[in-house]
KOLLOPA-115768 format. One record per residue (C-alpha): x, y, z; residue in three letters. Coordinates in steps of 0.2 Angstrom, whole numbers. Example, Ala and Ser with C-alpha at 12.3 -4.5 7.8 and 13.67 -1.06 7.14 Angstrom:
BEGIN
DRENVO     c1     c2     c3   aa
DRENVO     62    -22     39  ALA
DRENVO     68     -5     36  SER
***
This chain:
BEGIN
DRENVO     c1     c2     c3   aa
DRENVO      0      0     -2  MET
DRENVO     15     11      2  THR
DRENVO     21     13    -14  LYS
DRENVO      3     12    -22  CYS
DRENVO      1     30    -10  ASN
DRENVO     19     36    -15  ALA
DRENVO     10     50    -28  LYS
DRENVO     -6     53    -20  ASP
DRENVO     -9     49     -1  PRO
DRENVO    -25     44     -4  LEU
DRENVO    -24     32    -19  ALA
DRENVO    -27     17     -8  VAL
DRENVO    -35     17      6  LYS
DRENVO    -40      0     18  VAL
DRENVO    -53     -1     33  GLU
DRENVO    -54    -15     40  GLU
DRENVO    -71    -20     53  LYS
DRENVO    -84    -29     56  LYS
DRENVO   -102    -25     50  TYR
DRENVO   -120    -30     55  GLU
DRENVO   -133    -32     41  LYS
DRENVO   -143    -19     40  GLY
DRENVO   -133     -7     45  THR
DRENVO   -121      0     28  ASN
DRENVO   -132      4     13  SER
DRENVO   -117     -1      1  LEU
DRENVO   -115    -17      8  LEU
DRENVO   -132    -22      9  ASP
DRENVO   -130    -23    -10  LYS
DRENVO   -121    -40     -9  ILE
DRENVO   -121    -57     -5  ALA
DRENVO   -116    -62     12  TRP
DRENVO   -103    -75     10  THR
DRENVO    -84    -75      9  PRO
DRENVO    -77    -68     -6  GLY
DRENVO    -72    -52    -14  ILE
DRENVO    -86    -40    -21  TYR
DRENVO    -83    -26    -31  ALA
DRENVO    -96    -10    -27  LEU
DRENVO   -103      4    -37  GLU
DRENVO    -86     16    -41  SER
DRENVO    -90     36    -31  GLU
DRENVO    -80     50    -39  ASN
DRENVO    -70     41    -50  ASP
DRENVO    -65     29    -37  ARG
DRENVO    -64     11    -36  ASN
DRENVO    -72      1    -21  LYS
DRENVO    -70    -17    -17  PHE
DRENVO    -76    -25     -2  VAL
DRENVO    -68    -42      4  GLN
DRENVO    -79    -54     18  ILE
DRENVO    -67    -64     26  LYS
DRENVO    -78    -74     37  GLU
DRENVO    -97    -72     42  ILE
DRENVO    -98    -73     60  ILE
DRENVO   -114    -81     70  ALA
DRENVO   -126    -70     79  PRO
DRENVO   -118    -67     97  SER
DRENVO   -123    -56    111  THR
DRENVO   -111    -41    113  LYS
DRENVO   -103    -34    126  PRO
DRENVO   -110    -20    135  ILE
DRENVO    -96     -9    129  SER
DRENVO   -103     -9    112  GLU
DRENVO   -122     -8    117  ASN
DRENVO   -118      6    129  MET
DRENVO   -123     22    117  GLY
DRENVO   -140     12    112  GLN
DRENVO   -144      5    129  ALA
DRENVO   -140     25    135  THR
DRENVO   -151     30    121  SER
DRENVO   -166     18    124  ASP
DRENVO   -166     22    142  TYR
DRENVO   -167     40    139  GLN
DRENVO   -180     36    129  THR
DRENVO   -192     29    139  LYS
DRENVO   -186     41    155  LEU
DRENVO   -195     54    141  GLU
DRENVO   -209     45    138  ARG
DRENVO   -214     41    156  ASP
DRENVO   -211     62    160  TRP
DRENVO   -221     68    147  ILE
DRENVO   -236     53    152  GLU
DRENVO   -235     60    167  ASN
DRENVO   -236     79    164  LEU
DRENVO   -252     74    154  LYS
DRENVO   -258     66    167  SER
DRENVO   -253     80    179  LYS
DRENVO   -259     95    169  TYR
DRENVO   -274     90    156  PRO
DRENVO   -272    100    139  VAL
DRENVO   -286    111    134  LYS
DRENVO   -290    120    120  VAL
DRENVO   -299    137    119  TYR
DRENVO   -308    137    103  GLU
DRENVO   -311    157    104  GLN
DRENVO   -294    158    104  ASN
DRENVO   -289    144     89  VAL
DRENVO   -303    153     79  LYS
DRENVO   -294    171     82  ARG
DRENVO   -277    164     77  LEU
DRENVO   -286    160     59  TYR
DRENVO   -292    174     57  ASN
***
């Protein structure tokens, strides 16, 4: 890769990551079987994907799920808070004021 990037540092870029189905629109267009696949060219750059192995579904460690768990908990707290506010302070609509807004 160093030889390829001697003239242009962006000539070749390699990323090695794990992906889940449905999380990357480019990868969802190819078959999820080991092999090398050519993707659509973008900005005059060719893209290839090498799938080394398919990992069986398993539980993730909390460190990988902390963001999602925090988000879900925050959503639950917000939903509970809104329900509490609705029960404590019922919504009243004053029709005469609504009509004045439209006039």
